[in-house]
N, C-alpha and C positions, 0 to 999 in steps of 0.2 A: 319722293324718290327722284334721284338724279339719273340722267342719261349716262350710260357707261361710255368710257373712252374706247373700250374694246370689250367685246363679248362674243366668243367663238367656242362652239362645241363640235368636236369631230368624233366620229365613230368608225371602227373597223372591227368586223366580227362582233365579239361581245365586249370589246374594249372601248373606253371613253376617255378622251382627253379634252379638257376645257381650259380656257384662259379668259380672265376678265380683269379689267382695270377700271376703277370708278372712284368717285369722290367718297371718302370715308365718312360713314355716318357717326362714328364715335369720337372723332377728333378732327382738327383742321389738317387736311392732307388727303392722301389717296390710299386705297387698298388695292393690292394686286394679288390675285389668286390663280394658282395653277393646280388642276386636278388631273391625276392619272389613276383611272379606275376609282378605288376607294381612298387613295392617298391624296391629301389636300395640303398645299403649302400656301399660307397666307402671309403676306408681308405688308406692313404699314409704312408709308413714306410721307415725309414732310418736305422733302427736297425734290423739286420738279425735275432736276437733272437725272435723278435715280429713276423717276417714272419714265422719262424718255428712254433710258437705257433698257428698262424692262419692256416697254412697248416694242423696241427694236428686236430684243431677244425673242419675245413672243411671236412677232411677225416672221422671224427666221424659222422658228420651230414649227409654226403653222404651215409655212410654205414647204418645209421638208416633209411633214406628215402628209400633206396633200400629194406630194410627189410619190409617196410610198403607198398611195391608194386610200388614205383616210378620207371620209366624206362628211359634209355638214350634217349635223343631227336634225 
């Protein structure tokens, strides 16, 4: 198992938002996943530039959620 580049789960009331980016197990590249309650979006990347863009977007989203009162799970 590899160390994730990003792994954050936030909660507010009964809602869950989580974000993770890690080396993909099934192919050469990375997987990025975003979960909002039961909805999960998983993307596979082979281009590091796309991974950097995703990490930046996740960081902005996480900061906004924390400002809105979301807390670490």
